[in-house]
MIGUFI-518708 format. One line per field, with one value per residue: residue in three letters; x negated, y, z negated of N, C-alpha, C in turn; residue number from 1. Coordinates in steps of 0.2 Angstrom, whole numbers, plus 2048, in hexadecimal, padded with zeros to 3 digits. Example, Ala and Ser with C-alpha at 12.3 -4.5 7.8 and 13.67 -1.06 7.14 Angstrom:
res	ALA:SER
nx	7BE:7C0
ny	7E4:7F5
nz	7D9:7DD
cax	7C2:7BC
cay	7EA:7FB
caz	7D9:7DC
cx	7BE:7C0
cy	7F0:800
cz	7D9:7D9
n	1:2
//
This chain:
res	MET:ILE:PHE:ARG:PHE:ARG:ARG:PRO:PRO:ALA:PHE:THR:GLU:ILE:THR:PHE:THR:GLU:PRO:ARG:SER:LEU:ARG:SER:GLY:THR:PRO:GLY:VAL:CYS:PHE:THR:ALA:VAL:PHE:SER:ALA:GLN:TRP:SER:LEU:GLY:GLY:GLU:GLU:HIS:HIS:THR:PRO:GLU:ALA:LEU:VAL:ILE:ASN:GLU:LEU:VAL:ARG:LEU:ALA:GLY:SER:ILE:THR:GLU:ASP:TRP:GLU:ALA:LEU:ASP:ALA:ARG:GLY:ALA:GLU:ASP:ALA:LEU:ASN:ALA:ALA:LEU:GLY:ARG:ALA:ALA:PRO:ILE:PRO:ASP:LEU:PRO:GLY:SER:LYS:LEU:SER:ALA:ARG:VAL:ARG:LEU:THR:LEU:SER:ALA:GLN:ALA:ARG:CYS:ASP:ALA:GLU:GLN:TYR:ARG:ALA:ASP:ARG:ASN:ARG:VAL:ALA:ARG:LEU:ARG:TYR:LEU:LYS:SER:GLN:LEU:TYR:SER:ASP:PRO:GLU:MET:VAL:LEU:LEU:ASP:HIS:LEU:GLU:ARG:HIS:PRO:GLN:ASP:VAL:THR:THR:VAL:ASP:ILE:LYS:ASP:TYR:GLN:ARG:LEU:SER:ARG:SER:LEU:ARG:VAL:GLY:GLY:GLN:TRP:TRP:TYR:PRO:LEU:LEU:ASP:CYS:LEU:GLU:THR:LEU:THR:ALA:GLU:ALA:PRO:THR:ARG:HIS:GLY:ASP:LEU:LEU:ALA:MET:LYS:LEU:LEU:LEU:ARG:ALA:PHE:LYS:ASP:THR:ILE:PRO:GLU:LEU:ILE:GLU:LYS:ASN:ASP:LEU:GLN:GLU:LEU:VAL:ASP:LEU:LEU:LEU:LYS:GLU:SER:GLY:THR:GLU:TRP:ALA:ALA:THR:PRO:VAL:GLY:THR:ALA:LEU:ALA:GLY:THR:THR:VAL:VAL:THR:GLU:ARG:HIS:GLU:SER
nx	E1A:E0B:DFE:DED:DE2:DD1:DC7:DBA:DA9:DA2:D96:D87:D7E:D6E:D60:D50:D47:D3A:D2A:D23:D15:D0D:D04:CF7:CEF:CE3:CD5:CD7:CDF:CEF:D00:D0C:D1C:D2E:D3D:D4E:D5D:D6A:D76:D7F:D84:D8C:D96:D90:D8A:D7E:D73:D69:D6A:D63:D56:D54:D57:D4C:D41:D42:D41:D34:D2D:D30:D2B:D1E:D19:D19:D12:D05:CFF:CFC:CF1:CEC:CEB:CF4:D01:D0E:D11:D12:D1D:D27:D28:D2C:D39:D3F:D40:D46:D52:D5D:D6A:D68:D69:D65:D59:D5F:D6B:D79:D84:D80:D7A:D6E:D66:D5B:D52:D42:D35:D24:D15:D04:CFA:CEF:CE2:CE3:CE3:CD7:CCE:CD2:CCE:CC0:CBD:CC0:CB7:CAB:CAC:CAC:C9F:C98:C9B:C96:C88:C86:C89:C7F:C74:C75:C76:C6D:C61:C5C:C55:C45:C42:C4E:C4F:C44:C47:C53:C4D:C45:C4E:C54:C49:C40:C34:C2B:C26:C19:C12:C18:C18:C1B:C19:C1C:C2A:C2D:C29:C32:C3E:C3C:C3B:C48:C50:C4B:C4A:C57:C5B:C51:C48:C4E:C58:C4E:C48:C52:C54:C47:C49:C54:C4E:C44:C4C:C54:C4B:C45:C3E:C35:C2D:C31:C2E:C20:C1F:C26:C1D:C12:C17:C18:C0B:C04:C0A:C05:BF8:BF6:BFB:BF9:BEC:BE4:BEC:BEB:BDE:BDE:BE6:BE0:BE2:BDB:BD5:BE0:BE7:BDD:BDD:BEB:BEE:BE4:BE5:BF1:BED:BED:BF9:C02:C04:C0B:C17:C29:C2B:C1E:C1C:C26:C22:C16:C19:C1D:C1C:C17:C1C:C17:C1C:C14:C13:C0F:C0A
ny	BDC:BE0:BEB:BED:BF9:BFA:C06:C0F:C0E:C1B:C26:C2E:C3C:C44:C4F:C4D:C59:C5A:C57:C46:C3C:C31:C23:C21:C18:C1D:C1E:C26:C30:C38:C38:C45:C44:C48:C43:C40:C39:C2D:C24:C16:C0F:C04:C03:C00:C06:C13:C1C:C26:C27:C2E:C2D:C1F:C1D:C25:C1F:C13:C16:C1C:C11:C08:C10:C12:C05:C05:C10:C0E:C07:C10:C1C:C2B:C36:C33:C38:C3A:C2E:C26:C2C:C29:C1B:C1A:C20:C17:C0C:C0F:C15:C0D:C07:BFE:BF2:BF6:BEF:BE3:BE8:BE4:BE7:BF4:C02:C0A:C17:C21:C30:C36:C43:C45:C4C:C53:C5A:C68:C66:C58:C54:C59:C51:C45:C46:C47:C3B:C33:C37:C34:C26:C23:C27:C1E:C12:C15:C15:C08:C01:C06:C01:BF3:BF2:BFA:BFE:BF1:BED:BF0:BF6:BFC:C06:C0E:C11:C19:C23:C29:C2D:C38:C3F:C42:C47:C41:C36:C32:C31:C2A:C1B:C0B:C02:C09:C09:BFB:BF8:C00:BFA:BED:BEF:BF4:BE9:BDE:BE4:BE6:BD9:BD2:BDA:BE5:BDE:BD7:BE1:BE6:BDC:BDD:BE9:BE7:BDD:BE5:BEE:BE6:BDF:BE6:BE3:BDA:BE1:BE5:BED:BEB:BDD:BDB:BE2:BD9:BCE:BD1:BD5:BC9:BC1:BC8:BC6:BB8:BB6:BC0:BC6:BD0:BDC:BE1:BE5:BEF:BF9:BFD:BF6:BED:BEF:BF1:BE5:BDC:BE1:BDF:BD1:BCA:BCD:BC5:BB7:BA7:BA9:BAE:BA3:B9B:BA1:BA1:BA6:BA5:B98:B94:B9A:B93:B87:B8B:B8E:B9C:BA3:BAE:BB9:BBE:BCC:BD1:BE1
nz	521:519:51C:517:515:516:50E:516:511:507:50D:50A:50E:50F:50F:50A:504:4FF:503:507:504:50F:512:51F:52D:52D:522:513:517:518:51E:51F:51A:51D:519:51F:51A:51B:511:509:4FB:4FA:4F1:4E5:4D5:4D1:4C7:4CC:4DB:4E5:4E2:4E3:4F1:4F7:4F2:4F8:506:507:504:50E:519:517:519:527:52C:528:531:53B:543:53C:544:54E:54B:551:558:54D:547:550:54F:542:542:54B:543:537:53C:53E:535:526:519:508:4FE:4F2:4F0:4F5:503:504:50E:517:520:529:52F:533:531:536:531:532:526:527:521:520:52E:532:52A:530:53D:53B:536:541:54A:544:543:551:554:54D:553:55F:55D:558:564:56C:565:567:575:57B:573:570:57A:581:58D:591:588:58B:598:596:58F:599:5A2:59B:599:5A5:5A8:5A0:5A7:5AB:5A0:595:58A:58B:580:574:575:575:568:560:564:55F:552:54F:552:54A:53E:538:536:52F:527:520:517:510:509:502:4F9:4F2:4EC:4E4:4DB:4D5:4CE:4C5:4BD:4B2:4A6:4AA:4B1:4BF:4CB:4CC:4CD:4D9:4E2:4E0:4E6:4F4:4F7:4F5:4FF:50A:509:50A:517:521:520:525:526:519:518:523:51E:512:506:4FE:4F2:4E9:4EB:4E5:4D8:4D4:4D7:4D1:4C4:4C2:4C4:4BD:4B6:4C0:4C8:4BF:4BE:4C3:4D0:4D5:4D5:4DE:4EA:4EC:4F2:4FE:50F:518:527:533:541:54E:559:569:56E
cax	E12:E07:DF7:DE9:DDC:DCB:DC4:DB3:DA4:DA0:D8F:D84:D78:D6A:D59:D4B:D43:D34:D26:D20:D0E:D0D:CFD:CF6:CEA:CDC:CD3:CD7:CE3:CF6:D05:D11:D23:D34:D43:D55:D60:D71:D77:D85:D82:D90:D9A:D8B:D88:D77:D72:D66:D6A:D5E:D4F:D54:D56:D46:D3C:D42:D3F:D2D:D2A:D30:D28:D17:D17:D18:D0D:CFE:CFC:CFB:CEC:CEF:CEC:CFA:D07:D14:D12:D14:D24:D2C:D28:D30:D40:D42:D41:D4B:D58:D62:D6C:D66:D6A:D60:D58:D62:D71:D7E:D89:D7D:D77:D69:D63:D57:D4D:D3C:D30:D1E:D10:CFE:CF7:CE9:CDD:CE3:CE1:CCF:CCB:CD3:CC9:CB9:CBD:CC0:CB0:CA6:CAD:CAA:C98:C95:C9C:C91:C82:C86:C88:C78:C6F:C76:C76:C67:C5B:C59:C51:C41:C42:C54:C4D:C40:C4B:C57:C49:C43:C54:C55:C43:C3D:C2D:C26:C25:C12:C0F:C1B:C15:C20:C18:C20:C31:C2D:C28:C38:C43:C3B:C3D:C4F:C52:C49:C4B:C5D:C5C:C4D:C44:C53:C5A:C49:C46:C57:C52:C42:C4C:C58:C49:C41:C52:C57:C46:C40:C3A:C2F:C29:C33:C2A:C19:C21:C28:C17:C0E:C1A:C16:C03:C02:C0C:C01:BF1:BF6:BFD:BF6:BE7:BE1:BF0:BE8:BD8:BE0:BEA:BDC:BE6:BD8:BD4:BE6:BE8:BD9:BDF:BF1:BEE:BDF:BE8:BF5:BEA:BF1:BFF:C06:C06:C10:C1E:C2E:C2A:C18:C1D:C2A:C1E:C11:C1B:C20:C18:C1A:C1A:C18:C1D:C10:C15:C0A:C0C
cay	BDA:BE6:BEB:BF0:BFC:BFB:C0C:C0E:C10:C22:C27:C34:C3E:C49:C50:C4D:C5E:C5A:C52:C41:C3A:C2A:C21:C1F:C13:C20:C1E:C2C:C35:C36:C3C:C48:C42:C4B:C3E:C41:C32:C2B:C1E:C14:C0A:BFE:C02:BFF:C0C:C14:C23:C2A:C24:C31:C2A:C18:C1E:C28:C1A:C0D:C19:C1D:C0A:C05:C14:C11:BFF:C06:C16:C0C:C04:C15:C21:C31:C3B:C31:C39:C3A:C27:C23:C2E:C25:C14:C1A:C21:C12:C07:C12:C18:C09:C06:BF8:BF2:BF7:BE8:BE1:BEC:BE1:BEB:BFB:C04:C0F:C18:C27:C32:C39:C47:C44:C51:C53:C60:C6B:C62:C51:C54:C5A:C4B:C3F:C47:C46:C34:C30:C39:C30:C1F:C22:C28:C18:C0D:C16:C13:C01:BFF:C08:BFC:BED:BF2:BFE:BFE:BEB:BEC:BF6:BF9:C00:C0C:C12:C14:C1E:C29:C2C:C30:C3E:C43:C3F:C4A:C3C:C2F:C30:C31:C25:C15:C06:BFF:C0C:C07:BF5:BF8:C02:BF5:BE7:BF2:BF5:BE2:BDA:BE7:BE5:BD2:BCF:BDF:BE8:BD9:BD5:BE7:BE6:BD7:BDF:BEF:BE3:BDA:BEB:BF1:BE1:BDC:BEB:BE0:BD6:BE6:BE3:BF0:BE7:BD6:BDC:BE3:BD3:BC9:BD4:BD5:BC2:BBF:BCB:BC3:BB1:BB5:BC5:BCA:BD6:BE2:BE4:BE9:BF4:BFE:BFE:BF4:BE8:BF0:BF0:BDE:BD9:BE2:BDC:BCA:BC7:BCD:BC0:BB1:BA1:BAC:BAF:B9D:B98:BA4:B9D:BA9:BA3:B90:B93:B9C:B8E:B82:B8E:B91:BA2:BA4:BB5:BB9:BC4:BCF:BD5:BE7
caz	520:516:51E:512:519:511:50E:517:50C:507:50F:507:512:50C:511:505:506:4FC:507:504:507:512:514:526:52E:52C:51B:50F:51A:517:522:51B:51D:51B:51A:51E:519:51A:50E:505:4F6:4FA:4EB:4DF:4D2:4D0:4C4:4D0:4E2:4EA:4E1:4E6:4F8:4FA:4F1:4FD:50C:507:504:515:51E:516:51C:52E:52D:526:537:540:541:539:54A:552:547:555:559:546:545:554:54C:53C:544:54E:53E:532:53E:53E:52E:523:512:503:4FA:4EB:4F0:4FA:505:505:515:517:526:528:534:52F:535:534:533:52E:523:52A:51E:522:535:532:528:535:543:539:536:548:54D:540:546:558:554:54A:558:565:55A:558:56B:56F:562:56A:57C:57E:56F:56F:580:581:594:592:584:58F:59E:593:58D:59F:5A5:598:599:5AB:5A8:59D:5AA:5AC:599:591:589:589:57A:56F:575:573:561:55E:565:55B:54B:54E:553:545:537:534:535:52A:522:51B:512:50B:505:4FD:4F4:4EE:4E8:4DE:4D7:4D1:4CA:4C1:4B9:4AF:4A1:4AD:4B6:4C5:4D0:4CC:4D0:4E0:4E5:4E1:4EB:4FB:4F8:4F6:505:50F:508:50D:51E:526:51B:529:524:513:51A:527:51A:50C:500:4FB:4EB:4E6:4EB:4E1:4D2:4D1:4D7:4CD:4BE:4C1:4C3:4BC:4B4:4C5:4CA:4BB:4BF:4C8:4D6:4D8:4D6:4E4:4EF:4EC:4F6:504:514:51B:52E:536:548:551:55F:56D:571
cx	E0F:E00:DF3:DE3:DD7:DC8:DBD:DAF:DA2:D98:D8D:D7E:D74:D63:D55:D46:D3C:D30:D23:D19:D0F:D06:CFD:CF1:CE3:CDA:CD3:CDB:CEA:CFA:D09:D18:D29:D39:D4A:D58:D67:D72:D7E:D82:D87:D94:D96:D8A:D81:D76:D6F:D65:D65:D57:D4F:D53:D4F:D40:D3C:D40:D37:D2A:D2A:D2C:D20:D14:D16:D13:D06:CFB:CFB:CF5:CEF:CF0:CF1:D00:D0E:D16:D15:D1B:D29:D2D:D2D:D37:D43:D44:D46:D52:D5E:D64:D6B:D67:D64:D5F:D5C:D69:D76:D83:D86:D7B:D73:D66:D60:D53:D47:D38:D29:D19:D09:CFC:CF1:CE3:CDD:CE1:CDA:CCC:CCC:CCF:CC2:CB8:CBC:CB9:CAB:CA6:CAB:CA2:C95:C95:C97:C8A:C81:C85:C81:C73:C6F:C75:C6F:C61:C58:C55:C4C:C41:C48:C52:C49:C43:C50:C53:C47:C48:C55:C4F:C3F:C35:C28:C24:C1E:C0F:C12:C18:C1A:C1F:C1B:C27:C32:C2D:C2F:C3E:C42:C3D:C44:C52:C51:C4A:C51:C5E:C57:C4A:C49:C56:C55:C47:C4C:C56:C4D:C44:C50:C53:C46:C46:C54:C52:C42:C3C:C34:C2C:C2B:C30:C23:C1A:C22:C21:C12:C10:C17:C0F:C01:C04:C07:BFA:BF1:BF8:BFA:BF2:BE4:BE5:BED:BE2:BD9:BE2:BE6:BDF:BE2:BD7:BDA:BE8:BE3:BDB:BE5:BF1:BE9:BE1:BED:BF2:BEE:BF8:C04:C08:C0B:C17:C22:C2D:C24:C19:C21:C26:C18:C12:C1E:C1B:C1B:C17:C1C:C18:C19:C13:C10:C0D:C0A
cy	BE1:BE6:BEF:BF3:BFD:C02:C0B:C11:C17:C22:C2E:C36:C44:C49:C51:C53:C5E:C55:C4C:C3F:C32:C28:C1F:C1A:C16:C21:C25:C32:C33:C3A:C3F:C47:C46:C46:C42:C3A:C32:C25:C1D:C0F:C04:BFD:C01:C06:C0D:C1B:C28:C27:C27:C2E:C23:C19:C20:C23:C15:C10:C19:C16:C07:C09:C13:C0A:C00:C0B:C13:C09:C09:C1A:C27:C36:C39:C32:C38:C32:C24:C25:C2B:C1E:C15:C1B:C1B:C0C:C09:C15:C14:C07:BFF:BF8:BF3:BF1:BE8:BE5:BE9:BE6:BF3:BFC:C0A:C10:C1F:C29:C36:C3E:C46:C49:C4F:C5A:C62:C67:C5B:C50:C55:C54:C45:C40:C46:C3E:C30:C31:C35:C28:C1E:C23:C21:C12:C0E:C14:C0C:BFE:C01:C03:BF6:BEC:BF5:BFD:BF7:BE9:BF2:BFA:BFE:C06:C10:C15:C1A:C24:C2D:C30:C37:C43:C41:C42:C46:C36:C2D:C2F:C2C:C1E:C10:C03:C02:C0A:BFF:BF4:BFB:BFD:BEF:BE9:BF2:BEE:BDE:BDD:BE6:BDD:BCF:BD4:BE2:BE4:BD8:BDB:BE8:BE2:BD9:BE5:BEC:BE0:BE0:BEE:BEC:BDD:BE1:BE8:BDC:BDA:BE4:BE6:BEC:BE0:BD6:BDD:BDD:BCE:BCB:BD3:BCE:BBF:BC2:BC7:BBC:BB1:BBA:BC9:BD0:BDD:BE5:BE8:BEF:BFA:BFF:BFC:BEE:BE9:BEF:BE9:BDA:BDA:BDF:BD4:BC7:BC8:BC7:BB9:BAB:BA3:BAC:BA8:B99:B9B:BA0:BA0:BA6:B9B:B8F:B95:B97:B89:B85:B90:B97:BA3:BAB:BB4:BBF:BC6:BD2:BDB:BE8
cz	51E:518:519:516:514:513:510:512:50D:508:50C:50C:50F:50F:50B:507:504:500:503:508:509:514:51C:526:52E:525:518:512:51A:51C:51D:51E:519:51D:51A:51F:519:517:50B:501:4F6:4F4:4E4:4DC:4D0:4CD:4C8:4D7:4E6:4E9:4E3:4ED:4FA:4F8:4F6:504:50C:507:50B:51A:51D:519:524:52F:52C:52C:53D:53E:540:53F:54F:54E:54B:556:553:545:54A:551:546:53D:547:549:539:535:53F:537:52C:51C:50D:4FF:4F3:4EB:4F6:4FC:506:50C:514:51E:525:52F:530:534:532:536:530:52C:527:527:520:52A:536:530:52D:53B:541:539:53D:54B:54A:543:54D:558:552:550:55E:563:55A:560:56E:56C:566:572:57F:57A:56E:575:581:588:594:58E:588:595:59C:591:593:5A3:5A2:598:59F:5AB:5A4:5A0:5AB:5A5:594:590:587:582:574:56F:573:56B:55D:55F:560:554:54A:54E:54C:53E:534:533:52F:525:51E:516:50D:507:500:4F7:4EF:4E9:4E2:4D9:4D2:4CC:4C4:4BC:4B6:4AA:4A3:4B2:4BD:4CB:4D1:4CF:4D7:4E4:4E6:4E6:4F2:4FC:4F9:4FC:50B:50F:50B:514:523:522:51F:527:51E:514:51E:523:513:506:4FC:4F4:4E7:4E6:4E6:4D9:4CF:4D1:4D3:4C6:4BC:4BF:4C2:4B9:4BA:4C8:4C6:4BB:4C4:4CF:4D9:4D9:4DD:4EA:4F1:4F1:4FD:509:518:522:530:53E:54A:558:563:570:578
n	1:2:3:4:5:6:7:8:9:10:11:12:13:14:15:16:17:18:19:20:21:22:23:24:25:26:27:28:29:30:31:32:33:34:35:36:37:38:39:40:41:42:43:44:45:46:47:48:49:50:51:52:53:54:55:56:57:58:59:60:61:62:63:64:65:66:67:68:69:70:71:72:73:74:75:76:77:78:79:80:81:82:83:84:85:86:87:88:89:90:91:92:93:94:95:96:97:98:99:100:101:102:103:104:105:106:107:108:109:110:111:112:113:114:115:116:117:118:119:120:121:122:123:124:125:126:127:128:129:130:131:132:133:134:135:136:137:138:139:140:141:142:143:144:145:146:147:148:149:150:151:152:153:154:155:156:157:158:159:160:161:162:163:164:165:166:167:168:169:170:171:172:173:174:175:176:177:178:179:180:181:182:183:184:185:186:187:188:189:190:191:192:193:194:195:196:197:198:199:200:201:202:203:204:205:206:207:208:209:210:211:212:213:214:215:216:217:218:219:220:221:222:223:224:225:226:227:228:229:230:231:232:233:234:235:236:237:238:239:240:241:242:243:244:245:246:247:248:249:250:251:252:253:254:255
//
């Protein structure tokens, strides 16, 4: 009986000394990676096997590190070595095997950017929390102020905090979108004098709903000038026609 021994596949081992960049879960910040790999192409011929191997490693590694924040380089490195340490076939190369280990680092600039991003994100989260939990309640705003400035306990006026709370609550819901619309109107209607049209819209709304504001802010002369100029011309415009059938309701708040 003749026994035929199959020669084990030849493995190549190499360290890719040139660092590669791998995207992280922190926007705009990349890890720096150095790979050491061992592979066998399973008898297949390839003109530049090193390029094939490093390309596959960077592809696999990038799909893992994108889920890790840049400041957690050690955790990302452990996840990479756990995934790449076991030999696996290279796509489209039956019989091939590839395993690797990797060392991840952050450059000084990348670390600085990552720390700044985390600080900014935490600050925004804190402000959103304060807006929803604190500034939506005038009494909470007042108590917060008195806690930091107890000397104001006899002089502070809750009306100011009611006004601030109302402005923060209603501003984002109604006024800021409305102002965006007016800004778009002025920008996209230059041939129709968008600025003037936006001003007429506001003045007519004030005149029809809360005329006392016009007198309070000395706008009567401007109202007479702009709206008198419009006359029937205003009523004939699409905006005027739309407003003619619209009832504007304003909510008044007692301070």
